[in-house]
N, C-alpha and C positions, 0 to 999 in steps of 0.2 A: 423381331429380327435383331440379331446382335449388331452393335455399332462398334466400328474399329476405334482404336485409341486415337485421341486427338493429337496432332502434331503442333506443338507450340510455335507461334510465330510472333514477331514484334507487333505491338498494337499501336494504333495511331489515335490520338485524342479526338473525341467528337462530343456531340451533345448527349449521347446515350442511345440515340436511334440507330438501328442496324438494318441493313439489307444483306441477306445471304445470297450470294451469287453462285449458283451451283452448276457444275458441268457433269451431266449424266447422260448415258447412252441407252440405258435399259430401265425397266420398271424396278428391279431390285436396287439399282444404284440410286434411283430417285427416292426410294423408300429409305435407304441408308442415309442420304443427305437430309431428308425430312426428320428422321429420328435424331440425327446429330444436331440439327438446328433447334429442335424442341428441347434438347438437353442443354445446349450452350447459349442459345439466344431465343428464349421462349417468346412467342408472339411476333417474331420478326418475319417479314415476308420472304419467301424462298423463290428466287427467280431462276428459272431453268432455260429461258429463251430470251432473245433480244427484246421481243415484244413485252414479255413479263417485266423485264428490267426497265423498259421505257415507261411503262405505267407506274412502276414504283418510284422512279426518279422524278416523275411529274409532281408528286406530292411530298418530296423530300427537300430539306434545307441543306446548306453547305456543311453543317456539322454532322450530318448522317454518315456513318461508317459503312463502307461496302466491304464485306468479308467474303473473299472467293474460296470455294472449296471444291474438291473433286474426290472421286473414289479411285484408289490405286490398288491393283491386285498384284500380289507377289507370287512368283513361282516357289515351290517348296524349298529349293536350295537357298534362294535369296531371303525367304522368310526366316529360315534357320539362321542365316548369317546375321540378319537384322536383329533377331531375338537374342542371340548369344554375344553379339558385339564383335565377332571375329573379323567380319569384313573381308574374308578371304575371297579372292576372285573366283567366280564360277566359270568353269570351262566346259560348255556343253559339247556333247558328242553329236554325231549325225542322228543317232537314234533319239536324241532329245527333241528334235525339231517338231515332230508331230505333237509331242506332249506340250511343247512350248505354246503351240497354238491355243491350247486350253488353259495355259497358266498365266500368260501375260495379259490376255483379254478374253476371259472365259465367256462362252455363250451364256445368254440370259438364263437358260434353263438350268445351268450349273451353279449360277451365282448364289442363289438362296441356300443350296445345299452346302457350298463351300463356306459361306458366312456362318452357318450354324455349326458345321462339323470341324472346321479349321479356322477359327476366328483370327489367328495370327496372319492369315493369308490376305486380309482385307484391311485397308487403312483409309480413313476419311482424312485427307490432307488439307490443311488450311494454308492458303497463301497469305502473303503479307497484306493486311487490310490497309485501306486508305480512306480519308474523308472525301466526301463529294466535292468539297471546295478544292482540295488538292487535285483530284481527278479532272475537275473542270479547268483548272489552270494548265495542267499538262496537256489537256485536249486542245486548248487554245494555242499553246506553243507549238505542238507537234502535228496536229491533224485537224485544224478547225473546219475543213471542208467536209469531214466525215461526221455523221450524226453522233451525238454524245453517247447514246446508249450502245451503239456499235463499238465505239472506242473503249468504253468502260468494260464491255463484255470481253473484248480482245485482251485488254490489260489484265483482267481477272484470269483468263486462261494462262497467260504467260506467268503470272504470279504463282499460280498453282504448279506449273511445271518447274519453277525454281525450287519450290518447297518439296516437290516430289523427288528431287535429286537426293535429298537427305535419306529417303527411304530406299530408292533403287540404286543409289550410288552415283558417283561422279562419272562413271563410265557412260551414263546415258543422259546427255543434255539434249533436250527436245525442242528445237525452235519451230513452232507452228505458226500458221497464219502469216508467213513471211511476206508473201506478195501483198496481202491486204495492208500489212503494217507499212510497207515501203510506199505504195502508191497513195496511201491516205495522208502521207506527210505533206504538210504545206510547203516545205522546202523543196521536196522532190517535184511536186506539181508545178512549182515556179520554174524549175529547170526544164521540165517537159514542155511547158508553155513557151519558154525561150527557144527550145529546139524546134518546136512546131512552127513558130514565127520565122525562124531562120531558114527552114526548108519550105515555107509556104504551104503548110499542110494544116488541116483542122486539128485542134487540140485533142478532141475526143479520139480521133484516129491514132494519133501518136501515143496517147495514154493507153489505148487498147493494145497497141504494139508493145508498149513498155510492159504491160501485164504479161503478154505472151513470152517476151524475152526473160522476164523474171521467173515465170513458171518453168521455163526450160532450165534455168540455173538453180533455182531454190532446192536445197536438200534438207531433209529432216533426219533426226536421229531416233528412229523408231526402235525400241528395245528388241522386239522380236526380229526385225530386219537386221539389226546389228549382229545378233547371235547367228542368224541364218547366213549373213555375209561372211562372218568369221569361219563358220563351219564349212560352207560351200567352197571357200577359197583357201582353206587350210592346206590342201594338197600342194599349193603353189610354194609353200615355204616351210612347213613344220618339220618335214623329214629332211629337207636339204641342209639345214644349218642348225648348229647349237648357237644360241644367241648369248653374247657376253656384253654386259652393260657396266660401265664405270659408275659404281654407286655414288662415289664422292661428288659427281657432277649433278646428281638428281635433287638433293635436298634444297639447294638454292632455288630451284624451279618451283618447288612447292610453296616456299615462302613468297616468292614474287607473284605467283598466281593468285594469292589472296588479295593483292592490291591492283593488279592489272592483267589484262589478257596476254597470253603468250603467243608468239608467232614462231613456229618451228620452221627452220629453213635448212633442210637436209641436203647432203650430196645425193645425186641421182645416179645410181649404178645399175639398178635392177628393176624390173617390173614389180617385184615383190617388196620394194622399199616401204610403201605405205602399210602393207600388211605386217611386216616385221616391226615397224615403229609403233603401229597401233597396238600390237600385243605387248610391247615393252611398256607403253604408257598405261595399259590396263593392269599389268602386273605391278606397276608402281603406284596404282590407285590414283593416277592423274586423269583429269577429264579427257574424254575422247575429242580429238581434233576434228574440225571441219576441214576436209582435205580438198584442195583445189588442184585438179588434174586435167589432162587433155581429153577431149571427147573422142579420141581414137580408141579409148577403152570403154566406151559406153554401150558396147554391143551386149546382147543377152547372153548369160544372165547377170554379168557384172554390172551393166548399166542400171537396170531396174532395182537390183538389190543395193548397189552402191549408193544410189540417190537417196534411199531410205536409211542408209547407214552413215550419212554425213559426208558423202563424196560429191563434190560439185564438178561436173564435166564442162570444161570451158572449150570454146572453139580455138583451134590452133591459130586461126587468123580471123579477125573480125572485119577486115577490109574497110569499106566505107560505111559500114552499118553503125551510124552514130547512136541509134537507139540502143543497140546491143552494148556498146561501150558505156553508155550512161547507166544501163541496167546493171552491168557488172560492177561499175564503180560504186553505185548506190548499194548494191548487195554486200559488197565488202565493207562499206561504211556501216551498214546495218549490223553485220556480224560483230564488228569491232565495238560498236556502241552498246551492243547487248552482251559484250564481254565473253564471246565465244573464242576459244583458242583456235588458231588457224595453222595450217600446214601447207606449204607448197615448195616446189623444187626450183630454186632460184636460177639454175642453169637452163631451165625451160624444157630440157629433155635429157635423156641418159647420156652420160659421157661415153664417147666412142674410143677415147684414147686412154682412159684411166685417171687422168688428172682432172682437176676441177675446171669446168668450162667457164667462159665469160658469162656474167649474169644477164638475165633477161629482165628488163626494167619495168615492164607493163604493170604487173600486179603490185610491185613495190611503189610505183607512182600512185596507184589508187589508194594504197594504204597511207601514204604520206598525205594525200589529199584529204582523207578522212580526219587526220589530225589537224591539218591546216584549216579545215572547215569547222573545227571545234566539236566534231562528232564523238571524239574520245580524248581524254586528257593525255593519255600515253599508252604505248604498248611496249612489251619487252620482247626484243628479238633474240632468238635462241639459235645460234649457229650449231648445226647438228651434223656429225660425221657418221656415215654408215659405210663400212668396208667389208668385203667378203674374201675368204680364202680362195674361193673358186666360184665362177659364175657359169651356169649352163648356157645362157644366151650370148656369151661372149663371142662364140664363133660367128654368129650372124652379124654382130656389130663390127667385127674385124673385117668380114667380107664386104660390108658396106663401105668401109674406109678404102678398100681396094677397088671400088667402083661398082660393086653389085647393087641392085635395087633392094629397097627395104620391103620385106614381106608385110602385107596388111594384117592387122590383128583381127581375129574372128574366132569362131568356134573351132575350126581346124587348128589354128595357131594355139588356142587354149589347150586342146587335147595334147598336142605335141609338147607344150611347155610343162604340163602336169607330168607327162612321162619322163621328161628330162629332170624333173625335180624329185623323182622317187629315190634318188641316190644321195648319200651324204656327201656334201661338198665342203665340210669343215665348219669353220666358225664365222658367224656374222658379228661384227663388233660395232656397237653403238656407243658413241660418246657425245655428250652435250658440251659445247664450247661455253665460254664465259658469256652469259646473257648481258645485254645492254639496252638502255633506254633509247627508243627511236627518237624521242623528243630531244634528248641530250646529243645524240649523234647528228641530228639536223642542225642544232645550234652550233656544234663544233664545225660542221661543214660550211656554215655561213650561206649567204645568198649567192646566186650565180648559176650559170648553166651546168656546172659540174657538181652541184649539190647532191643530186641523186647518185651520181657515179661514186662519190666519196663514201656514201652510206653503204652502197652495194659492195664496194671493195672492202670496207670494214667487215661486212658479213663474211665475205669469201676468205679474208685473212683469218677470221675467227674459225671458220670451218677447217681450213688447212692446219691451224695450230692444234685443233682438237683431233685431227685425223692421225691415228697411230700407224707406224710402219709395221706391216704384217710380216710373218715369216715368209709367205709367198712373195711379197714385194722384195725383200732383201735377197732371197735366193735367186730370183730372176734378175735382180740388179747385178748380182755377182756373175751369173752365167752369160748375160748379155755383154759383159765387158771382157770376155776371153778371146775375142776374135774368132769365134767358132770352135775353139778347142774344148774338149771334154775335161771335166774335173772329177777327181775322186771325192768321196765323202769328206775326208779330212781336209782336202784343199778347199772345198766349198765352205766348211766350217771356218777355216783360217781366213778365207776371203770376206766372210761376213762379220768376223770379229771386230775389225776396225770400224765398220759401219755402226755396229751396236755401241761401241765405246763412244763414238762421235755423238750419237743420239743421247746417250747418257750424259755426256758433258754439256749438251745443250738443254738438258731437262725436257726432252721431247719424248712422247710415248713410243716405246719400242718393244720388240718381241723377244727380249733376251730369254725369258723362260720358255717361249715357244720354240726356240732353236736349241735348247738343251734337253738332256734326259730323254732322248728319242724323238724330240720335236722336229729336228732336222730331217730325220728319216721319214717321219709322217708327212712332212711338207713335200719332200721329193716324191714320195709315193703318190700323193694327191696330184702333183703336177704330171707325173707319168700317167696316172689314170685318166686325167683330162687331156692327154696327148699334147701337152705343151712341152714337156721335157722327155727326152729319150734316154733310156738306160741301156748301156752295153755291158754284157757279162762275159764276153768271149776272151778276155785277157786274164791277167793275174788277179785283178780286183775290179769291181764295178766302177764305171764312170758315167757321168751324166752330162748332157749337152742340150741346147735348145733344138727341138725337133725341126726338121726341114719344113719350111713354109709356115712356121708357127711364131715367127718373130713379132708380128703385130699383137698376138694374144699375150705373149710373154711381156711385151712392152706395156700392155694395159696393166698387168699386175705390178710391174716395176714402177709405173707412173703414179700408182696410188701412194707412193712414199717419196716421189722425186722432189716434192716441194721442200722436204727437210734438207736437201743437199744443194739447192740452187745457190744460196749465198756462198757456200764453200766453193762451188764451181766458179762463181764470179771472182772470188778472191784469187783462185789459181790463174784465171785468165788475166786479171789485172796485174798480178805480180809478173807474169810473162811480158805484158805490155810495158811495165816499168823497166824491165831488164833491157828492152829494146829502145828506150827513150833516148833522144839525141843527147850528146854530151852537154853538160851544163844544166840539164833539166832536173828539177827536184823529183826524185823517184816517187816520193810519197804523193806529191801533187799529180804526177802522171798516173799512178795507180788509182787514185780517187777519181780523176777525170774519166778514166777508162771504165771504172765500176759504174759511174753514172751513165755512160754511153751504153753499156751493156744492159743496164736497167731499162733504158729507153728502147733498146732493140728487142727486148724480151717482154715488154709490158703487155703484149697481147697474148702471151703464153702463160705468164705467172702473175700472181698478185703480190705487189710490193707495198710496204707501208710508206709513210711519209719519208721525205729525204732525211729528216733528223733521225727517225728511228732506223731507217735503212743504214745510215752511217754507223749508228751504235751496233747494229747487228753484224755489219761487215767487220767492224773493229773486233767484236767478240769472236767471230770466226777466225780472224787472223791471229788473235791471241791464242786460240787453240792450236793453230799451226805451229806457232813459236812465240812465247811471251816476249821474246827479245826482238821481234820482227822490225820494230821501228829503228833500232840500232843497226840491225843486219842489212836492211834494205838499202841503207845509204852507202854501204860499202860497194866497191866494184864487184860486179857479178853477184851481189848479195841476194837479189830477188831470185835469180836462177838457182843459187845454192839452196835457198829456202825450199824451193820446189823439189830439188834433188834429194834433200834430206827428209822430205815428208814421208810419213809412214804409209800413206795411201793418197791417191788422187781420184777425183770423181767427175771432173768437167767433161771429158769425152763421153762417159756413160750417161751423164745427166743432160747435156745440151746438144750433143752432135745431131740427133734426129731432128730436133727443132730447127737448128741452124741450117742443116741440109735442106729441109723443106723450104725455108726462107730463100735459100740459094736457088732452088729450082724455080720458084715464083719470080725472083728477081731476074733470073736469066731469061725466063719467058717474057717478062715485061720489057726487058732491054731489047729483045728481038721483035717486039710488036710495034707496029706503026703508031706513033703517039696520037694520031688523029682518030684511031679506031676507038669506039666506045667499049669499055670493059664490062662484060656481063658478070655480076658478082656470083651467079650460080654456075654459069657455063665455064668460066675461066679456070676455077680449081679442077674441073674435070679435064680440061685441056692439059693442065699441068701433069695429070696422071701419066699421060703418054711419055712426056719428057722425063718424068721421074723414073718410070720403068726403064727407059733407055739408059739413063745415067746409072741406075743400079746395075744393069748388065755390064756397063763399061767400068764399074768400080769407082765411079766418080762420086757417088753418095755411098755412105758406109753401110747402112742397114735397111732392110725392107720396111721396118716400121716408120721410116721417114716418108715413104710413099703413101700419103694419106690425104684424103679430101679435107678432113677437119683441120689438119696442120696447114694445108695450102690455103684454106679459107682464112685462118688466123693471120698467115703471112700477107694475104691480100688486104686484110683489114689494116695491117701495119702500113702497107704501101699507100692505102687510101688516107690514113691518118697523116702521112707525110706529104700529101698532095701530089702523088705520083700517078694517079689514074686519070684525072680530068684535066686535059690540056697540058700535061707535063711534057717537057722536052726530053730528048734522048739523054742530055747531060745529067739531069736529075736521076733518071733511072740507072744510068751507068754508075753514078756515084753511090747509089743504093747497093748495086751489085758489088762494087768494089769494097764497100764497108763490110758486107757480109762475107765476102771472099777472104778478107783479112782475118776476121774472127775464125773462119774455118781453118785457115792456115795455122793459127795458134792451137786450135783443137787437135789438128793432126800432129803437131809437135808434142803437145801434152799426151796424146795417145801413145806416141813412141816412148815417152818417159814413163807413162803408166804401165806399159808392157814390161819395161825393165823392172819397175817396182814389183809388178805382179810375179815376175819370174823369181825375184829374190824372196818374196813373201811365200810363194808356193814351195820353194826349195827348203 
C-alpha cells in the first residue's frame, strides 16, 4: 500500500527511543501508519489505543520520544490546491455534499483504492513530538488526577490536529476531546471541589454536572460539517448582499494572529452576521472563528450543524446555575489557552435602533478572568464593523420597538427569512477596527470597579470609528431632517454634500463614491423597494420622502452613521448655551461646561472617549465650524453668529429622538409616586403609551423616538443618577427640567436648521 508524504514537524531531543502514537479508525489507516512507522522509525512500537500506550510507557524512560501521527484524507479540490500551492478557497455547492461524505472521511472499503489510485489524496501527518519527561511534567502541572496514558493519548490527538491544519488549511481548526481536557485539569477540579463544598453537594455529582454543561457548550470544527453548514445556510446571505471588505485593515490581523489569538467583536445587525463574517475570513484565508451565540438559534438544522462547525450556543440567562457559569468560564479559558480565535457580539443581541448598543459584560469578564488566571499571556481584541445597505428583518425589529412581541425563531421563521433574502439588498460592508492588546487595555484601565467598563467602551469606540457612513444612512439622515417635506433628486444630493465633506474633513469612512455616478439613484431605488421611502411622480419632477409609518425603519439606517455627527451636535448645543450665559461669564468656559453636561446626559446612548480625548475632538469639531471660533465666541452674540454662519447643522437630526425619549421617561418618573418600586422591564412599556400620546399632540418630534430600547436607555440614565430607589420628587423634577432645557435648545436649532436648509435647497 502506498504511504503518503511525511509532513515535517519540529523534533524534540531524546535518547533515541521512539513510541509512535497513531490515530486510526479503519484497517487501511492502521496499515498506512504501520508502513509509515516502518519507514521512518523502524522497530518502534506503534500504539493505536490507550491500552497499547500504557504498556509501552511502562517500559520507557524519560528520554523516549512520543511521535503522534494520523491519516488525513483530502477531497479532490483540496488535494489539487495542496499539490499546486495555490491555496485558493474551495466553495462547495449543494451538489458537492454527498460527494464530500466520501472525500473527507472515506468509508474503509474506498480507502485502499484511493490510496493506490490517487496517492495525493492521503497524507500521514506527524504532530509535534515530545519526550516522555516533558509529557510527564505537563501532565503533573495540568491534569495529575488523569492517568498518564490517557493524557498522552489526548495530547497526541491535539498535536496531530495542529499539524493537520497545514494540509487542510486554517479554515478548519478542530478542537476535539474538549470536555475531557477541561475536566481532567487539576485547576478545574479544584474549582469544582470548592463549588461542591459551598453548595453542600458531593464532588462527583457536581463534576458530572460540569461534564454535562460542558458537553452542551463544546463545539468542534468538523470539516465536513463546516462545508455542510456553509452550503445549507448560504441562502440566508449569498444572494442578499455583495460583500465589501476594507483590505487595508486585514493584513495587521494576519501578523497579530501569529503571536496571539484574535477575538473578533462585531456589531450585531442581522441574523446573517456570523455567516457573512465567516465567509470573509475564509476568503482572506484566516482561521475560522469559534462563534459564541445565543441558544435561541440552536433549533434544527442550525443547531446540530452549527455545533459541529464551531458555533457555541449559550443560554440567554444562566440564572443561579453556578455550575453552568463555571463551565462557560472554563470553556472560554480553554479556547483562549489553545489559541483558538473567538467571535461574539458584544451588544448581546441585534441592535433595534441601528446604533451600537451598550455592551454586555459577561463573556468579556470571562475572557479577562482567563488572562488574570494566567491561562493565556494575551489576546488581541478586534473591533469589527458590519453594516448593510438594507436589512430584510428590520421591519420586525422596528415593530418590536413599537411594542409588538418578538417572533420565536424556528423552522417557520427560517423559511420566511430565506424567502426574504432571495432579493438583492445592496452591499454588506465589513471593516476591522484597530486591534489592541487586552492586557494593555486592562493595564491602562487600572484597578477598580470600572475596569471592565473602560475596556468595553474602548471596544465600542473602536467599532464606531471603523463603521462607515453608508449611502443609505446619509440619504435617510437628509430626508428625516426635512420636517416631512419631499425632496427632489438634486435637493437630496445638495443636502448630503455637506455631510460628505464633514466626514472627509474628519478622516472618517464615508460613501462619497456611493452617492456619485448613479449611486444616489440606486440608493433611492433600494429604499423605495424596501418601502422605506416613497417616490411621487405626479408633478413636474420626481420627489422622495419618508413613507408614512416608516420613520423607525428610516431612523435605523440613519443611526448607523449617527455616531460620526454626535460631537458636532454637542458643539452646536454648547455654542447656543454659551450665547445664553449670564453677563460676565466666560463663554468658552460656559461652552465647555455644557459640553461635559451633554456628554453625561448622553452617556447611555453613545460611547465617549476619555475627557482629555473628548476635549481634543470637540476642539477639532469647532475648528471645522470656524478656525477663528475662539476669537469670535468672546464677542457679543459671537456664539449665535457662528451658528447662523454655519454651512449646515446636525443637532436636531442627530439628538432630538434620543432627548425626546429621555423627556418622556423623565415626565413619567416625575408623575410617579417616589415610593413605588420601578420595574425595569415594565416601566419602558408604560412609557410607550405616554410617548404615543405626546407624538399625537406634537410634543415629541418624530415617531422613531417612541421606542422601548430608547426608553430603556433613558431609565438606565435615571438609575445611574439615583432617581429610581428612594428618590424624592425634587430630584426627578430637576432631571426633567435639565432635559427640557436641552429640548428647548434643540427646538431653536431646528428652526435655524430649517432656515439653512431652505437656503441650501434654493
